N, C-alpha and C positions, 0 to 999 in steps of 0.2 A: 682414871676415867674423867675425873674432874667433878666439880660441884655445880650448884645452881641449876638453871633451866636446861642447860646443855647436858649436864650429867643425868638429869631425870629423863631427858629425851633418849639418850643413849641406853639407859637402863631399860626403859620401856621397849626399845627396839630389841634388846637382848631377850627380854621375856617373849616378845612376839616371835622372834626367830627360833628360839629354843622350842617353844610349844609347837610351832609350825613344823619344824623338822621332826619332832617326835610324832606328830600326827601322820606325817608323810611316810614314815617307815612302816606303818601298820596297815593291814588290809582288813576290810570288814570280816572276812572269814576267820582271821586270826583272833578276833575278839568276840566271836559267836554271833555276828550279825548276818543277815541274809546275803546270799551271793551277790557279787557286783554285776550290774547289767552292762551290756556292751557299750552303751552310750555315756557311761560315767566319765566325767572330765577331770575330776579331782583326784590327784595322786594321794593315796592313803585314805585316812578317815576325814569325813566332813566335820565341821565344827558342831553341827547339830547331833552327830553321832557321838562325839566325845561328851557333849553335854548330857545326852541320854544315858550313856554309860556311867557318868559321874553323878547322875541324879540331880542335876541343876538345870536351870533354864538356859536356853540358847543365848539369850541376851546377856545373862550373867557370865557365861563362858566367853563370849565375844569380848566383853569388857575386860575380863581377866587376861585374855590373850593379847589385848592391847596394852597390858601393863598397868591397868587401873586396879589396884589392890585395896581400895578403900572398903573397909568392913569385911574383908575376906577372912575366913576362919581357918584354923589349922585342919579342921575336919574336911572342909571343902577342898583344900589343897591336897590332902591325902586321897580324897576321892578322885580328883583329877589325875593324880599320879598313878593310881590303880587303873584308871580307864586307859591311860597312855602306856601302861606297862613299864613305868619308870623303875629303874633299880635304885638301890640305896643312895648311890652317888648322885644320880640324876635328881632324885627327890630333894636331897640336901641342896643341890644347886638351885632348883626351883624356889625353895624356901629362901635362900640367900637373895635371889633376884627380886622376889616379890616383896620381901621385907624392906629391902633397900629402895626399890622403886616406888613402893607405896608409902614411904615415910614412916614405916613401923619401927625401923631401926635407924637411929641417928647416923648420918653419913659423916664419918670423921676419919681423918688420916692417922694411922698408927705408925709411930716411929719404927723403922726397921733396924734390927741389930746387924752389925757388920762382922761380928764374931760370936762364937758360943760363950755362954757363961763359963767362968774358969773351971767350975766343977765338971761341966760337960766336956771341956777340953781334956781334963785329966782322965775322964772315963775313956775318951777316944784314944788317948795316948797309951792307956793300959791295955788296949786291945792289940797286942803286938803281932798276932797271927791272923787277924781279921781286918781286911780293908774296910774302913768306915768313914763316912762323910756326913756332914750336916748341910742341908740345902734350905734356903728360904723359899717363900712363895714365888719369887721371881726366878727361881732355879739357879741363883748364885750359890756357889759353894762357899759357905762362910766358915766352915771348919772341917778339918780332916786329920786323921792320924798319918803317920809316915807311910804306912803301907797303902792307905787310901790315895795319898798324893802320888805314890809310885804307880799304882794301878791306872790312875787317871792322868798320867803325865802328859799325854798328847793334848789334853783339854786345857791345860794351864797356859795362859798367855805370857808374853815377855815380862809383864809387871807382876806376875805371880797370882793373878786372879783367874777365876774360872766361872763360866756360866753355861749350864747344861744346854739351854735352848739355843744360844748362839753357836755353840759347838756343833750341835746336831744339825742345824739348818743352814749354817753359813760356812762351815769349815769342811772342805772336801775330805780331810783326813777322817772325819766321823764315819763316812761310809765304809772305810776300811776297818776302823776300830770296832764298830758295832757290826757283827756278822748278820744280825737281824735288824738292820737299820729301820725298816718300815715299822716294826713293832715299837722300837724306841721313839721314832718320830711321832707315832700315834699317841703314846703315853705322854710325851713332852708337850705337844699341842693341847692335849686334854687337860693336863695339869694347869697350864696357863689359863685355859678357859674357865676352869673351876675357880682359880684365883681371882679372876675378874668379877665373879659373883660374890666371893667372900669379902673382897676389898674394892668396892666399886669407886671409891673416892681416890684411889691411888693412881695418879697420872703416870707415875714411872712405869707401871706394868702396861698401861695403854701405849706408852711410848715404845716399850720393848716390842709389843705386839705389832705396832705400826712398822718398826724397823724390820722385823722378821718378814712381814707381809711384803715389804718393798724389795727384799733381797731373796726371798725363797718362794717360788710358786708352789712347792710341796707343802710349805707351811700354810699358805693361803687356802689350798684345797682342804686341808684338815681343819683349819679354823672355821670354815663355812659349815662344817658338819655339826657344830655345837655339841660335840661329845665331851663328856667329863669323866669317863671311867678311866682310872689309872691302876695298873697292877701293883699291888702291895707285896707280892711274893711271886717267886717263879725262878727261872733260870736265864742268865744272860750269857751269850757267847761273845767273847772279846778276842780280837786279834791284836795282841800287844806288840809294839814294835821291838821290844827287847826280849821277851820270853815266849812269843808266839801265841798259839791258840789256847784260850782258857774257857772252860765251861764252869760257871760259878752260880750256884743257887744264891738268891738274894732275899732279904727281908727289909721292908721299909715301914717305918712307924712314925706317926706324928708325935712331937714332944709336947705333952699336955702342959707342962710348966712354961713352955716357950711357944705360944701360939704362932702358927705360920711356919714353924721350923719342922723339918723331917729328918730323921736319922735313917741313913741308908747303909746297910751292912752286907758284906759278901762272905761266903764260906766256901770251902772245897771239900769234896768227899775224901774220907780217909784213904790214903794210899793212891790217890789219883795223880795224874800228871799235873793237874791244876794245883794240887796241894804242894807238889814239889816246886812248881814255879813260884808260888807265893812264898815258900820258905826261902827260895833264892832271892827274891826281891826283898824280903825282910832282912836278909843278911847284908844287903846294900844300904839299909836305912836304919842303922843302929842309933842315930841321933833323932830324938822325937820331933824336934822343931828347928 
C-alpha cells in the first residue's frame, strides 16, 4: 500500500469503507432498535445508532469511522465490533486497520519468503498420500509436495510458479477446475482483503490487487464488499484434467513459526473415488521434487 501520507490516506479510506459496509448490511430491527420508518434514506444503520449500540458518543464514532484512531482503546473497538455484529475475522481486520492507520503499530515492510523452511518442505514431502501446499499472504504457492503440485497442475505457469489469485480471476481454466468457482472467488478476494490490513505497507500486494481489478470485473465486485471471512475447512470439488471429478475435504492452518504463510491440505474419504484418483496421481509422482 505504501508509506507516508499516501499510505495513511489509503488506510483511513479502508477503515471508512470497511465500517460503512458493515453498517450498511444491518437493519435496525436486526440489532433490536425500533422499526424503520418509511422515509428513512440511510441503507442499514446510521452512525448515531452504531454509537448508541457501542456506548460511545456520535462524534467519537464518526472520528473512528474516518480512520482517526488516536487514543482509541481495545475495549472501544470491541464494543464497536459487537455493535456491528463483526465475526472474529472481521474484528481482527478492524484491529489491523486501526492500529496501522492510527500509528499504533509501526508500518514496516516484512521480507517475504520465496520457499518454505527446509524442515517444512521435508514435512510436505513426507505427506505422500495428502496433497499439501504452502501459500503466502499474496497467495503465491511457495511450497508443495509432489501430490499437491499434481493436483494443482493447471495453476502452474510455464516458469513453474503459481499464484492462486491470478489463476482464479484471470485464467479461464479456473472456472472448469473449480466446480464451485464463486465460493473459491469469494475466499480468494477475502483473503487478499485481510492481507492488506495485516501488511498495509506492502506495495506488492496493492499492485496485485490493482492488476486483478484491471483484469477481472468479478474481482472488483468482490473487493468492494470489504469481506474478510475465509473458510479454513470444508470441501472442495475439483474437475481435474487428468483424473476427473474430485470431492476433497480440506484443512487450512496458519503457520505460527512462519507469519503470513498458510498450510493447505486435502484428504479423501476412505474407499472413495477421490481416494482412488489421489492414489493414481501419487503413482505418477514418485520423485518428491
